[in-house]
N, C-alpha and C positions, 0 to 999 in steps of 0.2 A: 158658272161666272151666275146670277141676276138683277134685273133691272126693277128699277121702282121711280116712281112719279108722289110727289110732296105739295101738296097745297099746304101755304103759312098762309094763318091769318090773322092779329092780331097789330099791334104797335113791328111793325118789322121790311115797314122801307122810313130809307133816314138815317138808320141807327149799326149802316151798316154789317148789316145782318149776309149780305150774301158775298161778301167780304170776308164773314167773320166761318163763314159756310166753308166757304171753299178750301181753306183754309183747313181745318177740322174732316175737309173730303181728301181734300190732296196728302194728309195725313197719313191717314186711312188705306191711302192706296187705291180711293173707288176714282172713274169718267164719267164730265155731267157737265153740267152747267145749273146755276142757279141766276133769278133773269123778277125781277119787277115785272106786277100786273096788273095793267089798267086800277083790277078793281081795291087795289091797293093789298092784300099778297103778296107773297116770294113764291114761285115756281122749281123746287131742286129737282132735276130730273139727275140719277145716277144710276152709273151701272158699277158691277165688282161682285167684292164673296160675299157670301149672307153676313158673315162677319159685321163684313165695313157698312154693306149695308146697317145694319141695326143695332149698329153703332154712333151710327151716323144718324139715322129714325128714338136712339133716343140725346142727342144730343141736340137735336132740331125742335122736344119738346121746351125750349127754358133762349135755350138760343144762348144771346153772344146781352153781356152784362147794362147794355138798355135794352134789350128791343125788352116786350109784352108779348107772348102766346096765347090768344089764346081757344085753336085750336091746328089741328096739321091731322090732311087729308091724304092716304094709304095707297096710291095700287100698280099693280106689276105689270111691269110694261118692255116687253121687247126688249132683249141688250141689244139689239145688232142694232136698231134707232138712238140706241144714242152715239155720238160723238167720243174722237181720242179727246186726253186732254180729260181739267175740271176751267170753267172755263164762267169766268160772271158777268151779264150780259146787260 
Protein backbone atom coordinates (compact mmCIF):
# COMPACT_ATOMS: atom_id res chain seq x y z
CA UNK A 1 0.00 0.00 0.00
CA UNK A 2 1.25 3.44 -0.89
CA UNK A 3 0.08 6.93 -0.02
CA UNK A 4 0.42 10.43 -1.40
CA UNK A 5 -0.50 14.02 -0.60
CA UNK A 6 -1.51 16.32 -3.46
CA UNK A 7 -1.87 20.09 -3.35
CA UNK A 8 -4.03 21.23 -6.24
CA UNK A 9 -4.04 24.89 -7.28
CA UNK A 10 -6.21 26.89 -9.64
CA UNK A 11 -9.97 27.38 -9.61
CA UNK A 12 -10.58 24.36 -7.39
CA UNK A 13 -12.80 25.70 -4.62
CA UNK A 14 -16.52 26.24 -5.14
CA UNK A 15 -16.62 23.99 -8.23
CA UNK A 16 -17.39 20.61 -6.56
CA UNK A 17 -13.71 19.62 -6.74
CA UNK A 18 -13.69 17.88 -3.34
CA UNK A 19 -16.90 15.96 -4.00
CA UNK A 20 -15.76 14.85 -7.46
CA UNK A 21 -12.37 13.86 -6.03
CA UNK A 22 -14.13 11.76 -3.40
CA UNK A 23 -16.18 9.99 -6.07
CA UNK A 24 -13.04 9.24 -8.08
CA UNK A 25 -11.13 8.04 -5.03
CA UNK A 26 -13.92 5.73 -3.91
CA UNK A 27 -14.30 4.36 -7.45
CA UNK A 28 -10.57 3.59 -7.39
CA UNK A 29 -10.76 1.95 -3.94
CA UNK A 30 -8.68 4.64 -2.23
CA UNK A 31 -9.04 5.99 1.29
CA UNK A 32 -8.20 9.46 2.57
CA UNK A 33 -9.63 12.96 2.37
CA UNK A 34 -9.97 16.14 0.34
CA UNK A 35 -10.15 19.53 2.01
CA UNK A 36 -10.04 23.20 1.11
CA UNK A 37 -7.00 25.13 2.28
CA UNK A 38 -7.04 28.78 3.32
CA UNK A 39 -4.73 29.69 0.40
CA UNK A 40 -7.32 28.57 -2.19
CA UNK A 41 -5.81 25.17 -2.96
CA UNK A 42 -7.31 21.75 -2.26
CA UNK A 43 -5.35 19.15 -0.31
CA UNK A 44 -5.96 15.54 -1.32
CA UNK A 45 -4.49 12.77 0.84
CA UNK A 46 -4.93 9.19 -0.37
CA UNK A 47 -3.74 5.68 0.38
CA UNK A 48 -4.26 2.48 -1.57
CA UNK A 49 -2.72 0.53 -4.40
CA UNK A 50 -0.20 2.30 -6.62
CA UNK A 51 -2.32 1.96 -9.77
CA UNK A 52 -5.28 3.65 -8.10
CA UNK A 53 -3.14 6.51 -6.84
CA UNK A 54 -1.62 6.99 -10.30
CA UNK A 55 -5.10 7.06 -11.86
CA UNK A 56 -6.24 9.67 -9.34
CA UNK A 57 -3.05 11.69 -9.92
CA UNK A 58 -3.85 11.81 -13.64
CA UNK A 59 -7.45 12.85 -12.95
CA UNK A 60 -6.32 15.62 -10.57
CA UNK A 61 -4.48 17.28 -13.47
CA UNK A 62 -7.85 18.46 -14.82
CA UNK A 63 -10.47 17.70 -12.14
CA UNK A 64 -14.22 18.08 -12.70
CA UNK A 65 -15.64 20.10 -15.64
CA UNK A 66 -16.01 23.44 -13.82
CA UNK A 67 -12.50 23.39 -12.33
CA UNK A 68 -9.33 24.91 -13.76
CA UNK A 69 -6.22 23.19 -12.46
CA UNK A 70 -3.08 25.32 -12.67
CA UNK A 71 -0.76 22.92 -10.91
CA UNK A 72 -0.48 19.82 -8.75
CA UNK A 73 2.27 19.23 -6.20
CA UNK A 74 2.74 15.64 -5.05
CA UNK A 75 4.60 14.17 -2.11
CA UNK A 76 4.86 10.64 -0.76
CA UNK A 77 3.56 10.11 2.77
CA UNK A 78 3.25 7.20 5.20
CA UNK A 79 0.06 5.22 4.54
CA UNK A 80 -0.42 4.68 8.28
CA UNK A 81 -1.34 8.37 8.69
CA UNK A 82 -4.34 8.06 6.33
CA UNK A 83 -7.68 7.28 7.97
CA UNK A 84 -10.27 4.76 6.87
CA UNK A 85 -12.76 5.50 4.07
CA UNK A 86 -12.76 8.76 2.11
CA UNK A 87 -14.16 12.02 3.41
CA UNK A 88 -14.38 15.61 2.29
CA UNK A 89 -13.59 18.16 4.94
